[in-house]
N, C-alpha and C positions, 0 to 999 in steps of 0.2 A: 504493501500499500505505500501510498504516496505521503511523505511527512511533510507538514506545513507549519510554519509559524508567522503570526501577524502580530505587530506591535501595535498598542493603542488598539486592542481587540475588545474592549469591555463596551463600548457603545459606538453608535453611529456607523460609519462607512466600514471600521474595521470589525465589528460585531456582525454586520450584514453580509461582508464578504467571507467570514468565517462560517456563517450559516450556511452560504451557498456553497462553500468548498466542502464542509461536513456532508452535505446532501450529495455531492459528487462523490463522496468515499475516500476524501482525504482524513488522516489523522491530523487534527488541527491542535496546536499549540495557541490558546488566546493569551497573549501577555498583556499585562496591566502593572501598574506601580502599585496599586492598592491590592492586598491579598484577598480581601472579601469581594472586590469587584472583580477579580479573575475568576475566583471560585465561582460567584454568581452566575456568571456570562457561560463558563464551561458547563455548569451544571445546565443552564437553559438549552446550551447547543449541542450536549453529548460530545465536547470535545475535551482537551486537556487543560488545566489552569497552569500559568508559568508567572511568577511576580519578577518583573523586569523592568528596569527604569533605564531607559536609552541616554538619560545624562550621566550615568554612574558606570564607570568603568568595571568595578567588582561587581554589580549586578549583573551586567551584560555578559562577563566572563562565567559567573555561576550559573545563568542560564544555557551558555553553550556547552558547559560540562554535564549540566543535566540530560539536555537533548542527546549528548553524545552517549551518556550512560545508559539512556533508555532505548536509543534507537540506533545510534551509530553513523547517522548520516541525516541530513537534512535535504530534502529536495526543493523545498519552495520558500523563499524569505520576503515577506511581505513588509516592508517598513512604512507603515502608516501612521504610527505615533506623530504628533504634531501640534504645535501652539500656534495662536494667530497673535501673540504679542499686544494684546488688549484692544484691537479693534482700530478704527480710524482717530486720527489725532492729527493736527498740524503737523507737517513733516519736520519742522524747524523744532517741534517738541520731543521729537525722539531722541533719546541719549544713547550713549554707546552701550551703557548697561542694558537697555531696552532691546538693542539690535543683538547684542551678545547672546541674551536670554534666549530669544527665537533662534538664533543661529545653532546654538548648542544643541538644541531639540532637534529642528527639523533638518539638520545638514550634519554636524559633527556627530548627533545620535547615529546617523546612518554609517558614518565611518566606522564607529565603534562596534555596530552589528556586524558590520563585514569583517571588520579586523578579527572579531571572535568566532563568527560563523562561517568565513570561506572555507576552512579545512572540513567541515561538516558538507557543504555543498558541492565541493569538488570530488568528494565521494560518490554524489549521486551520478547515475547516468543521463541525467538530464536536469541539471542545477538550474534553478530560476531565482532570479531577483526582481521583485516588483517594487519600485521607489513611486511612492503617490506624490503626484506632483499638482500642478495647477496652470490654468491657461493664464493666470494672473502673473506666473512668471516668464511667460513667453513674449518675447520680443512682437513677432508677428501680430500677435492677439491684441496686445495693448496699445499698438499702433494704428489698428484696423477699425475705423468708426462705425462699422457694421457689427463689432463684437461688444459683447456685455463688457467685458473684461477692461477695454477702453474707457469705460464710463464710471470704473470705481474709483473715488476719490479718497487722497490722504492715508493711502497705506504705504508703507516703507518696509518694515523689518520683513512681513510675512512675503510678499513679492520678489524682495531680493533672495530669500532664503529658498523660495522655490524655483528660482531662476539658477541658484548654485546647485540645487538638485539636478537638475538637467545636465549641467556640464559633469557634476561628479559621477552620473550615470554613463555619460559617453567615456570617460577615463577608464571607468572600471570595466565597462566592455571592450575596451580595447586591450586591456591588460589580461582580461581572462575570457578570452574567445569562446572557450568550452562550454560557457555558462550563457545563459540567457538573461540579460540585465537591461531592463527597459524601464522608462518613467511614464507614468501613467496619469492623464488629467481624467478626474471622474466628471467634470462638470460641475455646473453650478447647484450642488445638492444641498438639501436643508438638513442641517446637522447642528449641534451645539457650536461648533467651531466658528460658525458664521450668525449665529443667532435666530437659526431656521430661517434665513432670507433666502436659500437657493430656492429655484423653481423645480428640480428634480427630487425624486424620492430616493430613499438610500438604496431601495431594490435597483433603480437607474443608475445611480452614481457607483455602485458595487460592480456591476455588469463588466464594463471594460477591464476593471482589475483582476477580476475573475478569470476573464478571457486571457489575460497575460499570463496568469497564474497557470493555465492550461496548455500553453503554447509548447509544440513539440522542439526536439532537438534541431530542427531545420528552420525555427521561427525568427523572427527579426531580433535583433540586438543593438543595442545604443539608441534605441529610437524613441520619439517621443509620440505617445500613443494616447487616443481618446476614444469615444464609442464608435467612430467611423473608421478608425485604423491608424496606420501612421499618419502624422500630422506634421508639416512644417513647424520648424520652432522660431 
């Protein structure tokens, strides 16, 4: 069976992605910082709870040790955990500390996860990494007046972090060609992250993440994906 780990999986897109992959027959670790939240989500989904904080090196290493001991391999890693940095504010009010906090979770957190879990992914015959991104981090979309991303005001840390996730994805994909490593834009999904302002359901938002998680060995890598497939960045 396919073993999958999803960070930030106790609610929203992470939870729905876990639900769909459990239904597809995956063994899913639902990772969350809070033990009670991880356990509750696992109980609801028929998954495995994993207490993991992507901002803590020791926590991430411990998670990798547990997966190695229990399964010896990781087939799919979905880096979903993220924060928005508190929502819109005048850009001049964003401090270095504000930016650092968002980057530590949204970008450095992925680096921590890959550093710890790459050996397990490389043991899989079809190792897959899905980094959850955003159209708000896309140059093409924020410059396109026809796109909603071009009309989102007063955000700095979150879009910057998601732009960084895209380049991070490309660099890891180039370095590890045997793995399928992609960034996925779920689209404007109503979750706690955006105050339920998105126009899509979590089922719709999770669909392209799940599709990327199910890609085969000949599937794309180092690409920016959305519900329509490969998209220009």
